[in-house]
C-alpha positions in Angstrom: 16.5 -15.3 10.3 16.7 -16.6 13.8 13.9 -18.5 15.5 13.6 -15.9 18.2 13.0 -12.9 15.9 9.8 -11.1 17.1 8.1 -8.9 14.5 5.4 -6.3 15.3 3.0 -5.8 12.3 1.1 -2.5 12.7 -2.1 -2.6 10.6 -2.4 -6.4 10.8 -6.1 -6.1 10.2 -5.7 -4.3 6.9 -5.1 -5.8 3.4 -1.3 -5.5 3.5 -1.2 -6.6 7.1 -3.3 -9.7 6.6 -1.2 -10.7 3.6 1.9 -10.2 5.8 0.5 -12.5 8.4 -0.5 -15.1 5.9 2.9 -15.1 4.2 5.0 -14.9 7.4 7.8 -17.4 7.8 7.1 -20.1 10.3 10.2 -19.3 12.4 9.2 -15.8 13.5 7.0 -14.6 16.4 4.3 -12.3 15.3 2.7 -9.5 17.3 -0.5 -8.4 15.6 -2.4 -6.2 18.1 -5.7 -4.6 17.1 -6.6 -1.0 17.8 -8.0 -1.8 21.3 -4.6 -3.1 22.3 -2.4 -0.7 20.3 -4.0 2.6 19.2 -1.2 4.4 17.3 -3.0 7.7 17.7 -2.1 7.5 21.4 1.7 8.0 22.0 1.7 6.8 25.6 -0.1 3.6 24.7 2.2 3.0 21.8 5.4 3.4 23.7 4.0 1.4 26.6 3.2 -1.5 24.2 6.7 -1.4 22.6 8.5 -1.4 25.9 6.3 -4.2 27.3 6.5 -6.5 24.2 10.0 -5.5 23.0 9.8 -6.5 19.3 13.0 -6.9 17.3 11.6 -5.2 14.3 8.4 -3.3 13.2 6.6 -3.3 9.9 4.4 -0.2 9.7 1.4 -1.0 7.4 -1.2 0.9 9.4 -3.1 3.8 8.1 -6.3 5.5 6.9 -6.6 4.5 3.3 -9.1 4.9 0.4 -9.5 5.7 -3.2 -10.0 9.1 -4.9 -13.6 9.5 -3.5 -12.5 9.0 0.1 -9.4 11.2 -0.2 -11.3 14.1 -1.7 -14.1 13.8 0.9 -11.9 13.6 4.1 -8.5 15.3 3.6 -8.3 16.4 7.3 -8.7 12.8 8.6 -6.2 11.5 6.0 -3.6 14.1 6.9 -4.0 14.2 10.7 -4.5 10.6 11.5 -1.8 9.2 9.2 0.7 11.8 10.3 0.0 11.1 14.0 0.2 7.3 13.6 3.5 7.6 11.8 5.0 10.0 14.3 3.9 8.1 17.4 5.1 4.7 16.1 8.5 5.9 14.8 9.3 8.0 17.8 8.2 5.3 20.2 10.3 2.8 18.4 13.3 5.1 18.6 12.8 5.8 22.3 12.4 2.1 22.9 15.7 1.2 21.3 14.1 -0.8 18.4 16.6 -0.5 15.6 14.9 -2.3 12.7 11.8 -0.6 11.2 10.2 -1.0 7.8 7.8 1.8 6.9 5.3 1.4 4.0 5.1 4.5 1.9 2.9 5.2 -1.1 3.5 6.1 -4.8 1.3 9.2 -4.2 4.3 10.6 -2.4 5.8 11.4 -5.9 5.1 14.8 -7.6 2.1 14.8 -10.0 4.2 15.8 -13.0 7.3 13.7 -12.3 8.6 11.8 -15.3 7.9 8.1 -15.2 9.2 5.7 -14.1 9.2 7.4 -10.6 12.6 7.3 -9.0 13.1 7.4 -5.2 15.1 10.7 -5.5 12.1 12.5 -6.9 10.2 12.8 -3.6 9.7 16.5 -2.7 10.8 17.8 -6.1 7.4 19.0 -7.2 3.7 19.6 -6.6 1.7 16.6 -5.3 -1.5 15.3 -6.9 -4.4 17.3 -5.4 -6.8 14.4 -5.2 -4.7 12.6 -2.6 -2.4 15.4 -1.4 -3.3 15.0 2.3 -2.4 11.3 2.4 0.8 11.9 0.5 2.0 14.6 2.9 1.4 12.3 5.9 3.4 9.5 4.1 6.2 11.9 3.3 6.4 13.1 6.9 6.9 9.6 8.2 9.5 8.8 5.5 11.4 11.9 6.3 11.2 11.3 10.1 12.8 7.9 9.8 15.4 9.2 7.4 16.4 11.9 9.8 16.6 9.5 12.7 18.9 7.2 10.7 21.0 10.2 9.7 21.5 11.3 13.3 21.7 7.8 14.7 23.4 5.5 12.2 22.9 2.4 14.4 19.1 2.8 13.8 18.7 1.6 10.3 15.1 2.5 9.5 13.8 1.8 6.0 10.9 2.9 3.8 9.5 0.9 0.9 7.2 2.5 -1.6 4.8 -0.1 -3.1 3.0 0.6 -6.3 -0.8 0.4 -6.2 -2.0 -2.8 -4.6 -5.0 -5.1 -4.8 -5.8 -8.7 -3.7 -7.2 -10.8 -0.9 -8.5 -8.8 2.1 -9.1 -5.7 0.0 -12.0 -3.3 0.6 -14.8 -3.6 -1.8 -17.1 -0.9 -0.5 -17.3 1.7 -3.3 -17.0 4.6 -0.8 -13.6 3.3 0.5 -12.1 1.0 -2.1 -9.3 1.6 -4.6 -9.9 1.1 -8.3 -9.5 -2.7 -8.8 -11.8 -3.9 -6.0 -14.3 -1.1 -6.9 -14.3 -2.3 -10.5 -14.7 -5.9 -9.5 -17.8 -5.1 -7.5 -19.2 -2.8 -10.2 -18.7 -5.4 -13.0 -19.9 -8.3 -10.9 -23.1 -6.4 -10.1 -23.5 -5.3 -13.8 -23.2 -9.0 -14.9 -25.7 -10.1 -12.3 -28.2 -7.4 -13.3 -27.6 -7.9 -17.0 -26.6 -4.3 -17.4 -25.6 -3.3 -20.9 -23.2 -0.4 -20.0 -20.8 0.4 -17.2 -19.3 3.9 -16.6 -15.6 4.7 -16.4 -14.4 7.9 -14.8 -12.4 10.0 -17.3 -11.4 8.8 -20.7 -9.7 5.6 -19.4 -6.3 6.4 -20.8 -4.6 7.1 -17.4 -2.1 4.4 -16.6 -1.6 2.6 -13.3 0.6 -0.1 -11.9 -1.2 -2.6 -9.6 0.6 -5.4 -7.8 -1.0 -8.4 -6.1 -0.7 -7.8 -2.3 0.5 -11.3 -1.6 3.5 -10.6 -3.8 4.3 -7.5 -1.8 4.1 -9.4 1.4 6.6 -12.0 0.2 9.0 -9.3 -0.9 8.8 -7.5 2.5 9.5 -10.8 4.4 12.5 -11.3 2.1 13.7 -7.8 3.0 13.5 -8.7 6.7 15.7 -11.6 5.9 18.3 -9.4 4.1 17.7 -6.3 6.2 21.3 -5.0 6.1 21.3 -5.1 2.3 17.9 -3.3 2.0 18.3 0.3 0.8 16.9 3.0 3.1 14.3 4.0 0.5 13.1 1.7 -2.3 10.2 1.2 -4.6 8.5 -2.2 -4.9 6.4 -2.9 -8.0 6.0 -4.5 -11.4 8.0 -2.2 -13.6 5.1 -2.0 -16.1 1.6 -0.6 -16.1 -1.8 -0.8 -17.8 -4.4 1.9 -18.8 -7.7 2.1 -16.8 -9.5 0.9 -19.9 -7.3 -2.2 -20.0 -7.9 -2.9 -16.3 -11.7 -2.7 -16.9 -11.4 -5.1 -19.9 -9.3 -7.7 -18.1 -11.6 -7.6 -15.1 -14.6 -7.9 -17.4 -13.0 -11.0 -19.0 -12.5 -12.7 -15.7 -16.0 -11.9 -14.4 -17.8 -12.6 -17.7 -19.3 -9.1 -18.2 -19.8 -8.6 -22.0 -21.5 -5.2 -22.0 -19.9 -1.9 -23.2 -18.1 0.9 -21.4 -19.0 4.6 -21.4 -16.7 7.4 -20.2 -17.7 10.2 -17.9 -15.2 13.0 -18.8 -16.4 15.2 -15.9 -15.0 12.9 -13.2 -11.5 13.3 -11.7 -8.9 10.7 -12.7 -5.8 11.6 -10.7 -2.3 11.4 -12.1 -2.1 10.4 -15.8 0.6 7.8 -14.9 2.1 6.3 -11.8 4.8 3.8 -12.7 7.6 3.2 -10.2 11.3 2.6 -11.0 12.2 -0.8 -9.7 15.9 -0.9 -10.4 16.8 -1.2 -6.7 14.3 -3.9 -6.3 15.7 -5.8 -9.2 19.2 -5.5 -7.8 17.9 -7.6 -4.9 16.4 -10.2 -7.3 12.8 -9.4 -6.1 10.0 -10.2 -8.5 6.2 -10.5 -8.2 4.8 -13.9 -9.0 1.3 -13.2 -10.2 0.3 -11.8 -13.6 -2.6 -9.3 -13.6 -5.1 -11.9 -14.8 -3.9 -14.4 -12.1 -4.2 -11.8 -9.4 -7.6 -10.7 -10.6 -8.9 -14.3 -10.6 -7.7 -14.9 -7.1 -9.2 -11.6 -5.9 -12.5 -12.2 -7.6 -12.7 -15.6 -6.0 -12.0 -14.0 -2.6 -14.8 -11.5 -3.3 -17.3 -14.2 -4.2 -16.5 -16.5 -1.3 -15.7 -14.0 1.6 -17.5 -10.7 0.7 -20.8 -11.5 -0.9 
């Protein structure tokens, strides 16, 4: 990696973006514009920014994100705005002659009934999970757009990485917008403080999920920038193993010190029964996450107590 490499991080104020900034190598120049400087919903502003600042590479980590509650409540926003951001940024990058681009996808791009572990070739082979279908369609659109550009113009080597579910520092802890782990951290923390005896779990708790500490993802992405030519055009990034929702609740409870009992609300939606990504391509590049689940939860809970409360 040369000392003059200039990297644009789109979504630098989000969880992944802030972890990318925190983990960035010291010998790169970072561009981290906020929405007032670079609004990806505005194509003209986007291409003007790229042609003015001329980054060597782009990491696209921007987007409208949220858990099941938010996805169900606002599918139009999730579909339109994520599609528009992806289209404007990718097309502006191409028209500005920027040849290195890492796009962050999502494991919700995979069909709801696909066999686990989820292989990259399974995208568009089946029906999507209805609870986050709008977000998934937008993510698939961006992935396909960059794949088509690379097919038509081989000197533009654009890549998509598909992380498993993420959590960690800089996460959202608002129950209306957060994903499972930060939502459970807040819920169990408040239950412990109020001496609650029971906490509710949506569904029967047997659905399985793969959650990786966001700082580990950031380190992997920076390594991929370093070995860009060797990076596959489409690749999962994850742990290679998962836990049940019940197990997540118990591990978080152990870290927080909640000793009550859990009750299950079987009327609530739970999403896909399992989402475990195939990490064979990742392993071929010797990429491994550093944090165990308990270590990551401990760091995330410490961030929640010191920065959110």
